[in-house]
N, C-alpha and C positions, 0 to 999 in steps of 0.2 A: 869119141865125142862127136857130135854133129857138126858140121862146119859153121852154121849159122850160130851155134853156141858158143864155139871158139872165137868168131868174130865178135859177138856181144861180149864176151870176157875181156878181149884184148881192148876194146872200145872203152869198158869201164875201167881197166887199168889206165889207160891213156886219159881218160877224162880226169881221173884222180891225179895223176901226175900233171896235167895241164893246170889243174886248179892250184896245186901246190906251187907251180912255177909263177902262176897269177899272183899268189900271195907274196913271193919274194919280190916280185915287180911292184907291188902295191906298197911293200915297205920301203922300198927305194924311192918311191915317188912322194911318199908320206915325209919321209926325212928330207928330201930335195926336190922341191916342185920343178926346180929347173931341168931335172931330168927328162922330162917330157918335151922340152925344147929342141930337144936332138932328133925327135921323132919325124918321119916323113909323112907328109899330108896323105899322098897317094899310098904309101906303104901302109899306114894306119887304116885308110878306108878299105884297102883290098883285103887286109887282115880281117876287119870287120865283116865284110861282106863273105869272105870264105868260111868264118866261123859260123855265121848265119846258116851257110849251107851245111855246115856239120850239123848244126842244131836240127835242121829240117831231116838229115839223114838219121840222127838218132830218134826223132820222133816217128819216122815212118819205119824204122827197125823194131819200135817199141822198147828202145834202151832208155830206161828211166834214169838210170844213175848218170850217164853220159849226158842226158838232156838236162838235168838238174844242176850239175856241176858247171855245164858250159854257159848257162846265162850269165853267171858273174864274168866270165871271159868275153862274152858279147857286150856286156856293159862297160867293162874297162875299156875295150877297144874303140866303141863307140865315143866314149869320153875322151879318149886319146886323140881321135880324128877331129873331134869338135875343137879341142884345146889347141891342137896344131893348126886348124884352120883359122881360129880366133887370133893365134898369135901372128899368123901370116897376113892377115887383114890389118891387123894393127901395126905391123911393121911397113906395109905398103903405104898406110894412110899418113903415117909418120914421115916417110920419105916424099909423100906428094906435098906435105905441109912445108917441108923445108925447101 
């Protein structure tokens, strides 16, 4: 099997596993929204940026499966970043008010 074909197959499998992991995280967040409060702002942002990089690589390799499954992960980590940032701003404004 050609090396690029093996790489694409591994990326397909990894994309599907990542999507399943995302579903598990979504279930946890839906059950308890406080779960997101433990997320780091910087960690969430860096995860979001790195997954966008993976999406670019999927696109450039022509890997449609990984590209399509990856968008859900991009959206989740973007929302996790925004929520974490919003919580941090809210807690700082409450400290300033007191």
